[in-house]
N, C-alpha and C positions, 0 to 999 in steps of 0.2 A: 686893119689891123684894129687889136684893142690899144686905147689911148694907152697910153703908161702913168703905171702908178706916182702923185705926187709924194714925196717924201721932203717931210720941210724942217723935221725936226730931227737932232744927232745928240745919239754920245759919244761926244771927241775922245777918240781913239790913237792918237794922229799915227799914220806908219812912216813918218819921216826919222830923222838920226836925230836920237836922244837929245835933246838940250835940256839946258842949268837952268832951275830957279834963279829967285834974290838971293839966296844961303847957299849956293851955290854947289847943289845938290842935283841930282839929276832926275827931270822928269822922268815920271812912272807912266805918264800921261799919252801912250804912243796909236791905240785905238781909235774909231769913229765906228757906228750905227747907224742906219738913218733907218728912218721909220716910220708909220700917217702921223697923222691928225689924231685918229681919236689914239689912238696905243700910250700918245705923248699926254696925253687928258689923261689915261687911266690910270700912266705911271704916275701925272701928278698927285692925283687923290691921291694914291697906296701912301708917297712916300710924304702927304700930308699928317696924312690918320700917324705914320708910324715918326713922326718930329724927327725925318732924314733928305738927306736931297737927293733929289731923282738918279745922280750917279752912286750914291750911298746907296740906293736902295739896289739897284741893277746890281750894283758888283754880291749883295748878297743875295742875290736874288741867283747869282749865279754859283756862288759858291752852297745855298742850300739843297740846288739842282744835283751839282757834280755830289756833293758826300750822302745825301741821301738815295742817291742816281734812283731817282721817281724820273716819269715824264709828266712835263704841265699837260697833256692834256688825258691824262688820266685823274679825273675829280671823286671817284670812285672812293680814294681813302679821304680826302677830306668828308665829303659828302656823311661819310661810316663816323669819323668825328663830331659831324655836328647831330647827326644821328644818339651819340651815345652821350655828346653833351645835355642836348634833349632830354635823355631819358634821364638822364640824374639827376636834370632840375626837376622833372617831374616826378620822381620818387620824393625827390629832397622837400617842395613841397606838397605830395603828400603827405610824409612823416609832417613835419611845420603846422598840416591844417589837424592831422589824428592830435598833436600834441596843442593844439590852444583848444581841438573842442571835448576832448577826453582827458588829457592831463592833467591839465593846468585846473580842472572842473576838480575832483578830485583831490592833487595836493591839496588845492586851496578849500577844502571840506575835511583833510587832513584830521581838523583840533577838531572835530566833531565828531567823527568818525572814532577816533580811541574815544574821548567823552563815554561814546556810547558802547567799544570794547566793554570798560572797564565796568561800566552800567551792568549790561550783561554777564559778567566775572562775577560780582560781586551777587548776582542775581542765581548764578547757576551756581556758588557754593551757597547760597539758604538752602536750596533746593536739594541740593547733594543733606545738609545737617537734614531735612526735614524725612529726607527718605530713609536716614539710617537709623533716626529716632522710630520712624513709622514702623521702621523690619525689627526694630527689638519691637518694640510696641505688639506686633505682630507675633514671635515668639512666645513673650507670654502669655500672650492670648493660647496659642498654638498650645502649651504646656499647661494651658489654667480648662483649656476644651480635654485635652488629656486625664487630667486630675477627676475634672469630672465625668468624663464617660469608666475612670475607674471607679467610682464612688457608686453610680450608679449600680454598674454592674455586680460591686455587693453586696448595695440594699437587693437586686433582686435576688440574691442568692441567698440573701439572710432571708428577703419576704419569702421563698420558695422553699426555706429552711421549718420556718416556722410555721405555713403550712405542714405540712409533711408531719411537725411537730402537733401539732393539734389537731391531726388526724389519727394517728397512733393513740393520743391522747383518750381521741373520741373514745376507738374501738375499746382501749381501756376500760375507761367510767361505764362505756357497753356493759363490758364483760364482767364484771363489778355488779352494777345492778342488777344485770339478772341472775348471775346465780345468788345474790345474795336472798334477792325474790326467792330462790326456788329450795334454798333452805329452811326460809322458816324460823318457829323461834323455837320450836321446840329443838333443833339441831345443833349437836352438841359446838361447845366450847373450843374442840380443836378442827373440828371442821370451819368452824366463823376464823380461828389462827390465820388457818392453811389459805386461805382464801384469802384475807387480808395480804400475808407472810408472799403469795404469787401478785398479787395489785403490787404489791412494794418496787418487787422484784423488776417488774413493768417497767416501771417508772426510769427506776433506776438505767434499765438500758435503754432510753430513750435517748 
C-alpha cells in the first residue's frame, strides 16, 4: 500500500457545537481543512503578497470561484489576461517610443518651423506681386506689338500705293514726252493744248 499523505497544516472550521467568543458572539469558524505543506507555503506567499491573513485569503478565494463559477484548473482565462496586458504594454511602449523619437523633436522645432513658414509666406507674396507686374508688362508688350504690326501693315500698304502711283506717273510722263516730240514745232497750238489737258486730267485721276 502507498504511504498515506501527511497533512500538517489546517485551516480550522471546527465541526463542533457553536462556541461563544469573548464578547459573547457566536463563533462562525466551525470547519477545518487539511492540506500539504507545499500548499501551505504557496498560500502563505499569496497571503503575504496580498497583505492578508491566510484565513482571509482562503475565504476570499472561495468567494471568488463561487461567484465567477470558474474552474481553478482552467488557466486559459488568466493566461489570456496576461497576454492582453502584455500586448497593451507593448503597444503603449511603442507609442511612447514614437512620441520620444518623432513627436517631441517636431514639437521642440515647432518655433523654427513657424518662422520658416512665415518667411515662405512673405516670399510667396513677393513672387505673387512680381507675377502680377510681369503679367501687366506682358499685356503692354503685346499691345505694343499689335500696334507695331498695324503700323507696319499701313506702311506696307502706303509703299505699295506709292509704287503704283510712281508707275502710273511714269506712264503719263512717257506718254507726254512721246506725244510732244511727235507734234513738232509747227504743230498748231490747239493740239498742244489738247495734249496738256489730257496730261492734267490723267494726273488728277491718279
